N, C-alpha and C positions, 0 to 999 in steps of 0.2 A: 216744800216736801209736800201735799196729798198724806189726809188720816188716810187715804185707801188704798195710797205707794204704799205710807210705811207697814201698811200688818199684812198688804201685801209683803213685803221682805221679810218681815220676821216671819209672815205666817211658812216661808219656799226654805229658813234659813230652821227653824224650826223641823220643816222634813223632814231635811237632808241629816241632823244630829235622832227625831224618831229612824233613818233606814242605819245608819252607822250603830246606834242603839241595837236595835235587834240585830245585827246580821251580828256583833260583838259576842252577845249570849250564847250561852252552853248550849251543847249541840248535843242530841239523846235526847230531849224533849216533845212533848207534844203529840202528835204521830203517828212518833217513828217509834214508837211501841207496836204495833201493833204491825211494823213491818218487820217485827226478826232486832227493834233494837233496843231500849237500853227495855231491863224486866219495870214489873211494880214495887219498884226497889224507891220508896218516902223519903228524901231527904232535902236539911231545909237550908238555907242562902245560908254563905258564911261571905263575907267579908267588900270580898271587890264585887261579886260578885251580886249578891245584894241590896250593894251602891248601881251596877248597872242597872237592875229588876226598878228600883227605886226608881233614878232617873229616866226610866222608859216611860212606868208611867206619868212620873210629870209633864215630858213632852207630850207625853198624846192630852195630856187633863186642859196641857198649854192648844195642841193646835185647834185642840174643840173646842176650848172658848174665841177659841183665834176665827177660827170659823164661821161662829156666830154671829161672834159681834162683827166681820166684815157681814154677813147679812143683815141689818144691822143699821152701821154707819156708810151708807151709800151716798 
């Protein structure tokens, strides 16, 4: 298999994982407070919530890195 094909397959897999991680995260964050959701209560992330958050950041960074690599390897 060619390098571009492998990069494309890995990028698709990471994008699906990233979508799943974003959907698993807690509701009540973001713009929901503007529309009657949770108030301005600050809480720290702990346990599984923190792990999902960190995994989301790692997957997003990998996705961006693969996208940039895909530009240069053609």
